[in-house]
N, C-alpha and C positions, 0 to 999 in steps of 0.2 A: 476554796470553793465550799459552799454549803450544800448538803444533800439530804434527802429524806429516804430512809430505808423503809422496807415493808413493815406492816403491823407485826408485833411480836418481837421486834428487834430490841436488844439490850440498850439501844440508843434512844428509845422512847419515841413518842409520836411526832416530835418536832424536827427541825433541821439540825444537823450536826456537821462539824468540820470534816472535810475530806482532805487530809494532808499529803496524799500520795500523788506522784507524778509518773510520767512515762518512764519505763525502765525499772521502777520499784518492784521488789519481790514482796508479794502479799498473800494473805490467806483470805479467800473469798467464801463467806458463809452464806450458802443458799437457803438451807433449812436445818436448823439446829434447835434453837430455843423454843420455837413454835411447834415442834413435833409432838405427836402423841406417842404413847408406848409402842404401838405396832408400826410406826412409820420409820423410814430410814433417814438418818441424818446425812446431810450432803454439804461438803465443803471441799474447796480446791486450793492448791498452791500454784502460783504462777507469777509471771511478769506482766505488768501493765504495758501495753504497746501504744494505746491511743485513748485519750479522754475525749468524750463527746458531750459538751455542755448542752447543746440543743436537744439531743436525744436523752439527756440525763443518765448517762452511763459511761461505760468504758469497754475497750477490747483488751483481752489478755491472752497470752500463750501459756497454757497450763502444763504443769510437769507431766501429767498423764499423756499428753499428745503434743509434743513440741513442734509438730509440723502444721498445726492448725490454730487459728485464732478463734476465740469465742467472745461473744458480746454479752455483757451483763448490765441490765437496767437496774438502777439503784432501788426502784420501787419493788423489784422482784427478789431482792436479796436482803439478808438480815444484818450483814456487817462486812466490813473490810478492815483488816488490821495487819500488822507486820507478819511476814511470811515465816518467821521463826516461832510462831505461836499457833496453837490449836484451840478451838472453842471447848469450854468445859463449864458446866453449871451456869452461873450468871455472868460469866466473863471468859477468860482465856488463861492458858498456862503455856510454859515453854515446851516446845516440840522436842521429842527425843530423837536423836539421830540414829 
């Protein structure tokens, strides 16, 4: 599937591949690279529960609240990548356990 993330994403202004499926453990970057000095960085870790092509997004159960699903629209987030990573500078690094 090809998706378009919000402006400021490291994936640029065009479409990018979204290789993840239901059940995959991912890092969801809501606000990181586009933040200013006084703004809070926001990213989550969780499992994708449902992809929605028509709504251009997906549902996920986050580690912070495993009893609730949250919807993420691709145009509102900066990136999705493997759950064992965290965002840093212009990319990501391995997450410390």
